[in-house]
N, C-alpha and C positions, 0 to 999 in steps of 0.2 A: 528404461531410461527415457523413452519417448513420452511416456505419461508425465514424467517429471518436467520435461521441457515444455510439453503441451500446456501445463498449468500457467507458466509464465508467459508464453507467447500468445495464447489464444483466449485465455480466460478474461472475462470482463472485470473491471475494478469492483463491481458489486459482489463478485464471488469471493473476495477476500474477507475472512472473518472480521467482523466489527464494522463493516461498511454497509450501512442501511441503504434502502432504495433511494431515499432522499439525498443522502450524502453521495451516493454513486452518481446521481444526476448532477449534483454540484461539481463533483470532481470531473465528470465528463465535460461539463461546460467550460471548465478550466483547462481542458486538453488532456486529462488523464483518464481515458476511457478503458484502457487495458491494464491488467495486473502488471504486465511487464514495464509499463511506463512508471507506475508507482514504485516498483522495485528499483528501477533505474534512478529515480529521485532519491530513494533510500540509500543507494550506493553513492550517488553524487554528494550526499551529505555525510559521507564517510562512515555510514552505518552508525552514526552517533544518535543515541536514543533521544537526548534532549533537543538536538537540532531538528531531527525528523518530527518529533511530536510538536514542537513549537511551530514548525513550518506548516504542518497539516492543520493544526488548530487555527492558525491565522488564515490559511487559504480557504477553508470551508466552514469556519465557526464550529468546530468539533469539540466535544467535551474531552477532558484529560483522560477519562477512563476509556473512551472510544479510541482515542489516539494511541493509548497504551495497547489495546487489543490489536490494532492494525500493526503497530510496531512489532509486537510479539509474533504475529503471523508472518510478517516479512523476514524478521531475523531468524525465526525458526526454519523457514524455507531456505534461507541463505546458509545457515549452519549445516543443513543436511545436503545441499546440492551445489553450492558454489565453492 
């Protein structure tokens, strides 16, 4: 269980599948340096795929495909652990 919690609490946003180094830097500049913060935003947006993807695309000029990968990574973690 500790390994599962470790991922969210201590992993950097760049460790999330789909987040490149460049996008990780942009997310960090916007205050989302940890995976847990991005997961929190995903939850605040009611785990809604379209809301989350639109939000992250607008925030850091991400492609739809990249936003989809990030959404799938977060929702997959959510389904297994929350």
